[in-house]
N, C-alpha and C positions, 0 to 999 in steps of 0.2 A: 804437816804445813798443810793447808786447801786454798787450793791454785782454781782460780775466776774460771766458767764457762768459757768456751770460747763463743762469742755472739755473732753469726752472719746478721748481714745488712735484709732486713723483711723486703717476704715476696708480696706486690701491693699489687693487688687481681686489679680487674676493670671493675668502675660499679656497677652492680646490676640495680637497675631501675626496673620498679614495683609499682602501678597503679591501680586503683582501688575506686570505682567509680560508682556511687554514689545517686541515685533517684527518687525523686517525693513527689506526688502528685499534689496539690491543694486543690480543693474543693472550695468554690465560694456558692455557695447559698445565695440564690434570689427569692422571695417572698412567691411561688412560682408553684402549687401542689405538682408534686411528683416524685417518680421511685427510680432510683438510681443502682444499678446491680456493681461494683467494682470488683476487677476479672484480672486478679495478676498473674504475669506471666515469668517465666523465670525462662532462660534460654542458656543451655548445659551447651561449652565450646570447649570437647576433644583435640586435647592437641595430640600427637605422638610422632615424639623424635626419635632416632635412629643411630646416634652416637657411633662414627667407625672408627677404626687406625689402622695405621698401615703399618708393614715393617720391609726390610729389604732380605737379602740373601743375595752374600759375596762368593762368586767358582773360580776357583783354580784348577790349572792338572800341569801335569808336566810331562814330560818324553823324554830316556835315557838314553843317551848313546852309547856304541863300547866301542875304540880304536884301538886297532894291535898293533898298529903303526909307530915308528920312532916320533912324530908329533902329531898335536892334535889332527884331528879329519885325516889321516894320511893311510894309504893303504889301501888294500883289497877289499879290505875286513869289516870299512868302517859303513854304519847305518844304523838302523834302530833296533837295539836289546830287546831281545824275546823273551817276552814274560807276563807276566798276571796285565790284562788291562789288551792288551796288544791281539785284537781280532778275536777275543773270548768277550763280546757282548757287547752294552752298550757303556760299558766306565769310560 
């Protein structure tokens, strides 16, 4: 049995507009003996783009405590539990 593939709605991006400019010169001759030199100029504009991305980092830290007393956080031994990361570097 052949099933139809799942189709999502199309993603329509904004229309990108492009403009092409052309220019022409028309010479209207008048009967006067002359010499004309036509100089064609072409100008290039170099546009540089620098796309950027961003990212995020989420950090979390934890502390563990040991309480030898009968209830939560009671008794003389309550306090931070010694172990890796406690006074042993930047962690």
